[in-house]
Backbone bond lengths (Angstrom), bond angles and torsions (degrees), N, CA, C in turn:
res aa  C-N    CA-C-N  psi(-1)  N-CA   C-N-CA  omega(-1)  CA-C   N-CA-C  phi
1 M - - - 1.459 - - 1.523 110.99 -
2 E 1.332 116.27 -40.74 1.469 120.58 179.64 1.522 111.07 -61.42
3 Q 1.347 117.22 -41.86 1.465 121.87 179.91 1.527 110.44 -62.53
4 K 1.334 117.15 -42.69 1.459 121.25 179.10 1.524 109.97 -62.76
5 S 1.308 117.52 -41.21 1.458 121.68 179.62 1.524 111.12 -62.66
6 R 1.330 117.54 -42.42 1.466 120.92 179.20 1.521 110.69 -66.38
7 I 1.313 117.37 -39.25 1.459 121.02 179.31 1.524 110.13 -66.24
8 Q 1.330 116.38 -41.93 1.463 119.70 177.08 1.525 111.00 -61.38
9 K 1.326 116.89 -43.57 1.467 120.40 179.34 1.519 111.26 -62.78
10 M 1.326 116.81 -42.47 1.472 120.44 178.42 1.521 110.83 -63.72
11 A 1.319 116.91 -39.92 1.464 120.70 -179.04 1.529 111.24 -66.20
12 V 1.317 116.63 -45.16 1.462 119.63 -179.58 1.530 110.25 -68.63
13 C 1.311 116.72 -38.24 1.464 121.37 176.62 1.531 109.89 -60.85
14 S 1.321 116.73 -44.30 1.468 121.78 178.05 1.523 111.28 -64.74
15 L 1.318 116.27 -37.17 1.458 120.50 177.52 1.527 110.53 -59.17
16 F 1.324 117.11 -44.42 1.464 119.42 -179.56 1.523 112.16 -71.79
17 T 1.317 117.63 -28.88 1.464 120.06 172.23 1.526 109.18 -62.06
18 A 1.330 116.03 -45.84 1.466 120.75 179.53 1.530 111.53 -66.43
19 L 1.332 117.50 -41.83 1.463 120.29 178.97 1.526 111.62 -62.47
20 T 1.321 116.99 -38.48 1.463 120.50 177.49 1.529 110.14 -63.44
21 A 1.332 116.21 -40.83 1.466 120.27 177.47 1.524 110.75 -63.41
22 V 1.320 117.30 -43.88 1.464 120.94 177.95 1.530 109.62 -63.85
23 G 1.326 116.63 -40.20 1.456 120.78 179.40 1.515 113.65 -60.05
24 A 1.330 117.39 -25.87 1.469 121.09 178.10 1.523 111.46 -68.38
25 F 1.320 116.78 -24.18 1.460 120.13 -177.40 1.520 112.98 -94.18
26 I 1.309 117.25 -6.66 1.464 120.96 174.49 1.523 105.79 -94.06
27 K 1.337 116.14 97.25 1.467 121.56 -169.86 1.522 112.08 -118.60
28 I 1.321 113.47 145.85 1.459 122.39 167.40 1.516 105.13 -118.69
29 P 1.329 118.12 117.69 1.463 119.58 -174.73 1.531 112.48 -63.67
30 V 1.304 115.21 123.10 1.456 123.83 175.07 1.528 105.02 -134.34
31 P 1.341 118.63 142.29 1.465 118.71 -179.92 1.536 112.04 -57.23
32 V 1.305 116.64 146.11 1.458 127.74 173.89 1.525 112.60 72.16
33 V 1.334 119.44 -72.28 1.467 122.64 -177.11 1.527 108.06 -110.47
34 P 1.340 118.19 114.52 1.461 119.45 -177.54 1.535 111.63 -66.98
35 F 1.323 115.93 144.48 1.461 121.56 175.95 1.519 107.94 -87.47
36 T 1.328 116.05 122.18 1.462 121.79 -179.56 1.526 109.46 -131.47
37 L 1.310 115.68 178.91 1.467 120.71 176.29 1.529 112.70 -94.29
38 Q 1.331 117.76 10.09 1.460 120.40 177.01 1.525 110.92 -56.27
39 F 1.326 116.28 -43.84 1.463 120.14 -178.18 1.528 110.60 -58.07
40 L 1.317 117.65 -43.90 1.464 121.22 179.37 1.524 111.06 -57.60
41 F 1.325 116.70 -48.63 1.464 119.67 -175.74 1.529 112.42 -73.05
42 T 1.323 117.76 -30.53 1.471 118.46 176.35 1.524 110.67 -71.27
43 M 1.332 117.13 -36.82 1.465 119.43 176.70 1.524 110.01 -66.89
44 L 1.332 116.78 -44.17 1.468 119.55 178.72 1.526 111.15 -62.35
45 A 1.328 117.18 -35.49 1.469 119.57 177.68 1.519 110.25 -59.29
46 G 1.312 117.41 -48.15 1.462 120.76 178.93 1.517 112.08 -65.69
47 L 1.317 116.51 -45.48 1.461 121.10 -176.51 1.524 112.62 -65.79
48 L 1.320 117.19 -38.50 1.460 120.47 -174.45 1.525 114.06 -94.22
49 L 1.330 116.70 -28.44 1.463 119.48 -177.73 1.523 112.93 -100.18
50 G 1.312 116.88 -14.79 1.458 120.61 -173.68 1.524 109.49 94.41
51 G 1.311 115.57 168.71 1.455 120.61 -174.17 1.512 114.64 -60.93
52 R 1.318 116.62 -50.14 1.467 119.94 -174.95 1.524 111.76 -66.25
53 L 1.323 117.77 -53.50 1.467 120.12 -178.31 1.524 111.91 -68.84
54 G 1.317 117.68 -34.45 1.461 120.25 176.47 1.519 110.97 -61.48
55 A 1.330 116.34 -45.90 1.466 120.50 178.42 1.524 111.01 -66.00
56 V 1.323 117.38 -37.59 1.465 120.71 178.43 1.529 110.23 -62.85
57 S 1.327 117.48 -42.18 1.469 119.67 -179.07 1.531 110.68 -64.50
58 V 1.324 117.33 -39.86 1.467 120.03 179.69 1.530 110.28 -73.82
59 L 1.322 117.38 -36.51 1.463 120.53 175.61 1.530 110.36 -62.26
60 A 1.325 117.48 -41.06 1.464 120.90 177.19 1.527 110.41 -60.34
61 Y 1.328 116.06 -42.03 1.469 120.77 175.69 1.531 110.54 -58.05
62 A 1.322 116.97 -47.76 1.466 121.13 -178.93 1.525 110.84 -62.66
63 L 1.320 117.45 -43.88 1.466 120.78 -178.74 1.527 111.73 -66.81
64 L 1.328 117.12 -38.68 1.470 120.05 177.04 1.529 110.86 -63.08
65 G 1.331 115.94 -41.38 1.458 119.81 177.63 1.514 112.45 -65.95
66 L 1.332 116.77 -42.28 1.469 120.36 178.57 1.529 111.41 -67.72
67 A 1.324 116.76 -27.80 1.469 120.94 178.34 1.529 111.65 -72.64
68 G 1.324 116.96 -11.64 1.458 119.45 175.18 1.508 116.04 123.42
69 L 1.321 118.45 -10.73 1.468 118.80 176.64 1.533 108.22 -67.46
70 P 1.320 117.99 133.15 1.471 120.27 -177.30 1.529 112.06 -80.28
71 I 1.328 116.18 63.72 1.466 120.38 -174.51 1.519 113.33 -108.14
72 F 1.330 117.61 -0.52 1.456 119.74 174.18 1.528 108.74 -83.12
73 A 1.314 116.85 167.98 1.463 120.92 -177.30 1.526 112.23 -57.31
74 E 1.326 116.77 -27.87 1.467 119.93 -178.97 1.528 111.60 -130.76
75 G 1.321 117.53 42.11 1.462 120.48 175.76 1.511 113.13 114.55
76 G 1.310 115.32 -141.33 1.456 121.91 -179.33 1.507 109.92 -176.26
77 G 1.288 117.20 178.07 1.460 122.77 -179.56 1.513 111.28 115.27
78 F 1.318 114.26 161.46 1.462 120.20 -176.86 1.528 112.57 -61.76
79 W 1.330 116.31 -30.09 1.468 121.24 178.52 1.525 111.78 -59.64
80 Y 1.327 117.34 -20.29 1.467 121.68 -177.91 1.530 111.70 -59.74
81 L 1.344 116.40 -21.27 1.466 119.60 175.85 1.526 111.56 -59.02
82 L 1.327 117.09 -27.85 1.462 121.28 179.98 1.522 112.77 -89.52
83 K 1.292 117.25 -0.65 1.462 121.48 177.24 1.527 107.91 -81.49
84 P 1.318 117.23 126.81 1.469 118.99 -176.48 1.524 114.32 -54.85
85 S 1.324 118.02 -31.70 1.467 120.11 -177.19 1.529 113.38 -77.88
86 F 1.337 119.55 -5.25 1.464 121.04 179.45 1.529 111.30 -61.93
87 G 1.306 118.25 -25.47 1.460 121.22 178.19 1.515 112.83 -58.23
88 Y 1.325 116.36 -30.94 1.463 119.23 178.03 1.527 110.49 -66.96
89 I 1.326 117.39 -35.70 1.467 120.70 177.60 1.526 109.82 -65.90
90 L 1.331 116.51 -41.30 1.469 119.43 174.79 1.531 110.50 -61.33
91 G 1.317 115.65 -40.02 1.460 120.36 176.99 1.520 112.24 -63.02
92 F 1.336 116.79 -35.83 1.471 120.39 177.72 1.526 110.92 -59.05
93 I 1.324 116.67 -42.26 1.469 120.96 -178.34 1.526 109.85 -62.12
94 L 1.322 116.08 -51.44 1.460 120.67 -179.20 1.526 111.40 -64.08
95 A 1.324 116.88 -41.75 1.466 120.69 -179.27 1.529 111.41 -64.93
96 A 1.323 117.60 -40.29 1.467 119.90 177.79 1.529 110.10 -60.57
97 Y 1.333 116.07 -40.90 1.463 119.99 178.86 1.533 110.99 -64.01
98 V 1.325 116.32 -49.72 1.469 120.53 -175.48 1.529 111.40 -66.03
99 T 1.331 117.93 -46.45 1.469 119.00 -179.92 1.524 110.52 -64.40
100 G 1.320 115.49 -38.08 1.462 118.59 177.71 1.511 112.51 -63.49
101 R 1.328 117.11 -44.79 1.472 120.70 179.11 1.535 111.03 -63.52
102 M 1.321 115.78 -35.51 1.469 118.87 -178.43 1.526 112.98 -70.96
103 T 1.320 117.20 -21.80 1.464 120.25 -173.98 1.524 113.29 -124.65
104 E 1.308 118.45 23.67 1.460 120.80 -175.55 1.518 114.41 -70.50
105 K 1.305 118.36 -17.07 1.459 120.06 176.88 1.529 108.90 -54.85
106 R 1.301 117.49 132.38 1.462 122.28 -171.57 1.529 114.26 -75.48
107 E 1.299 117.68 -34.70 1.462 119.86 -171.11 1.511 112.04 -93.95
108 G 1.313 116.36 142.58 1.446 128.60 174.21 1.517 119.58 10.79
109 Q 1.285 117.78 76.76 1.462 121.38 174.80 1.524 108.54 -70.24
110 P 1.328 117.62 136.29 1.470 118.08 173.57 1.529 110.02 -67.77
111 L 1.312 115.72 145.23 1.461 121.25 -179.31 1.529 111.13 -56.01
112 G 1.311 116.72 -37.46 1.467 120.58 179.95 1.523 112.64 -61.05
113 K 1.318 117.10 -40.89 1.471 120.48 179.33 1.528 110.77 -66.00
114 I 1.315 116.20 -39.81 1.466 120.21 177.90 1.525 109.91 -64.71
115 L 1.323 116.52 -42.38 1.468 120.33 178.30 1.523 111.83 -62.58
116 I 1.314 117.30 -41.96 1.468 120.63 178.05 1.527 109.73 -61.03
117 A 1.326 116.55 -44.50 1.470 120.14 177.59 1.529 110.29 -59.87
118 N 1.337 116.53 -42.55 1.467 119.90 179.32 1.526 111.85 -63.31
119 F 1.323 116.94 -41.90 1.462 119.45 -179.55 1.529 111.10 -68.74
120 I 1.316 117.39 -33.38 1.475 119.70 173.78 1.529 109.35 -66.76
121 G 1.324 116.76 -41.63 1.465 120.07 174.88 1.517 111.97 -60.62
122 L 1.321 116.57 -41.08 1.467 121.56 176.70 1.521 110.96 -60.02
123 A 1.329 116.97 -44.87 1.471 121.08 178.53 1.531 110.73 -62.52
124 I 1.325 117.13 -38.48 1.464 120.57 178.48 1.525 110.65 -65.05
125 V 1.326 116.83 -47.55 1.473 120.60 -178.94 1.524 110.11 -59.00
126 Y 1.317 116.93 -48.73 1.460 119.46 -178.05 1.519 112.07 -71.97
127 G 1.312 118.42 -35.28 1.462 120.50 177.60 1.515 111.50 -63.28
128 V 1.328 116.53 -52.18 1.466 120.78 179.38 1.530 109.96 -64.43
129 G 1.327 116.59 -44.66 1.465 121.10 -177.59 1.518 112.89 -61.42
130 M 1.321 117.29 -44.59 1.468 120.39 -177.46 1.524 111.73 -71.28
131 V 1.322 117.64 -39.06 1.471 120.06 177.84 1.524 109.38 -63.58
132 Y 1.309 117.37 -46.61 1.470 121.94 179.02 1.529 110.11 -60.61
133 Y 1.325 116.11 -45.67 1.466 121.35 179.80 1.524 110.27 -57.24
134 Y 1.311 116.63 -47.60 1.462 121.97 -178.72 1.527 111.25 -62.32
135 V 1.331 116.26 -47.05 1.469 120.35 -177.54 1.529 110.81 -65.19
136 I 1.329 118.03 -46.79 1.466 120.86 -178.90 1.535 110.07 -62.56
137 C 1.325 117.08 -46.00 1.468 119.49 -178.30 1.528 112.09 -65.50
138 N 1.309 117.86 -45.06 1.457 121.10 -171.83 1.525 114.15 -85.92
139 Y 1.327 118.00 -25.83 1.460 119.01 -172.69 1.528 114.79 -122.78
140 V 1.326 118.42 -11.11 1.462 119.53 -176.92 1.531 111.73 -114.68
141 I 1.324 117.28 -56.16 1.469 119.47 -174.54 1.531 112.94 -99.28
142 N 1.309 117.18 3.82 1.464 123.04 174.36 1.532 113.84 55.16
143 T 1.327 115.92 46.82 1.460 121.93 170.76 1.527 106.83 -125.54
144 P 1.337 116.49 76.74 1.466 121.09 -171.05 1.530 113.79 -54.89
145 I 1.320 113.92 142.01 1.455 121.82 174.53 1.523 107.26 -133.55
146 G 1.317 115.77 134.49 1.454 120.82 178.18 1.519 111.17 -81.11
147 L 1.326 115.35 171.27 1.462 119.78 -177.78 1.527 112.41 -67.30
148 W 1.342 117.96 -41.01 1.469 118.73 -179.49 1.525 111.56 -65.39
149 P 1.354 119.83 -49.54 1.474 118.11 176.89 1.539 112.44 -59.90
150 L 1.319 116.71 -37.18 1.460 120.49 177.00 1.527 109.97 -59.92
151 F 1.318 116.70 -48.58 1.461 121.52 -179.66 1.526 110.71 -62.98
152 L 1.325 116.87 -42.59 1.457 121.18 -178.00 1.526 111.57 -65.62
153 Y 1.334 116.43 -55.11 1.458 120.54 -173.08 1.527 114.16 -80.02
154 C 1.309 116.68 -31.86 1.471 119.80 -174.32 1.523 113.17 -100.15
155 F 1.336 116.45 -1.49 1.462 119.01 177.79 1.529 111.10 -135.30
156 L 1.309 117.54 -66.63 1.462 120.81 -172.63 1.523 113.77 -56.98
157 L 1.324 117.28 -43.77 1.459 119.28 -178.10 1.524 113.04 -74.99
158 A 1.322 117.21 -25.34 1.465 120.39 -174.59 1.521 114.42 -98.93
159 V 1.319 117.79 -29.53 1.465 120.33 -170.49 1.534 115.16 -68.55
160 P 1.333 121.64 -30.71 1.476 117.79 -179.03 1.531 113.13 -57.10
161 G 1.315 117.43 -42.52 1.469 119.72 178.33 1.515 112.01 -63.85
162 D 1.333 116.53 -39.90 1.466 119.82 -179.87 1.527 111.93 -70.99
163 I 1.316 117.66 -29.03 1.466 119.85 173.72 1.527 109.18 -63.42
164 C 1.326 116.23 -42.92 1.472 119.57 176.28 1.527 110.73 -61.04
165 L 1.325 116.17 -39.60 1.466 119.56 179.44 1.526 112.14 -66.09
166 C 1.336 117.51 -27.90 1.470 120.45 174.95 1.523 110.44 -60.98
167 F 1.327 115.93 -42.25 1.465 120.32 178.98 1.530 110.63 -68.63
168 V 1.335 116.75 -42.43 1.467 120.94 178.74 1.531 109.97 -60.48
169 A 1.323 116.90 -46.14 1.468 120.92 -179.65 1.529 111.32 -62.50
170 A 1.326 117.07 -38.81 1.466 120.15 179.86 1.528 111.03 -65.14
171 V 1.324 116.63 -45.34 1.466 120.22 -179.84 1.532 110.62 -65.49
172 L 1.342 116.38 -43.88 1.469 119.14 178.18 1.525 111.35 -62.21
173 T 1.312 116.84 -38.72 1.467 120.56 179.21 1.520 110.78 -62.86
174 K 1.330 117.03 -43.27 1.470 120.51 178.48 1.530 110.88 -59.28
175 R 1.314 117.27 -33.61 1.465 121.33 -177.82 1.532 112.32 -84.10
176 I 1.333 116.57 -40.48 1.467 120.86 -170.83 1.523 112.94 -87.41
177 K 1.327 118.22 -35.06 1.462 120.41 -174.50 1.524 113.53 -58.87
178 P 1.341 119.44 -41.78 1.477 118.41 177.12 1.534 112.62 -62.48
179 V 1.326 116.53 -34.29 1.461 120.01 179.27 1.532 110.12 -67.65
180 L 1.340 116.40 -43.78 1.469 120.13 177.81 1.520 111.92 -63.94
181 A 1.322 116.72 -35.90 1.468 120.26 -179.71 1.533 111.38 -64.53
182 R 1.326 116.89 -30.97 1.471 121.13 179.75 1.521 112.41 -79.03
183 M 1.310 118.27 -15.83 1.477 121.39 -176.09 1.512 111.37 -74.92
């Protein structure tokens, strides 16, 4: 029974790694940082798999992309570490862990608690992403960006879609989590 449980966990973890990769290719063009469905799938990974496995699935996605698979929104490869938007991928890992830890209780989570976890995950993704973006642009690749343009392009223009995805992830979690618990 233990072996079956581990195999099931690995399979579901791999599924969310693949979904995150697919989510990178579903894009809505926005200046600077493209809007994708990666955020949705990373939040669902944490919410449905728990903090540890959710973070592992997103970490696997990041490592596969850094290894050269073109699964990030704009390609892949080790050089992606120097891409200012890579900070958002780092934020996805941390956010999946935090949202998962906040909602690991198995039975009937209230929608409000799931939404709060999602909004905290959203703050983590944007916090890590914007700091990384600023540091890489201003101190590594020598393409300076000021705080206002950073806030405008890397937050204001992108966050409305991700706020909607917070609600989508919460509703999907309410529907899917009971089914996963029965498996």
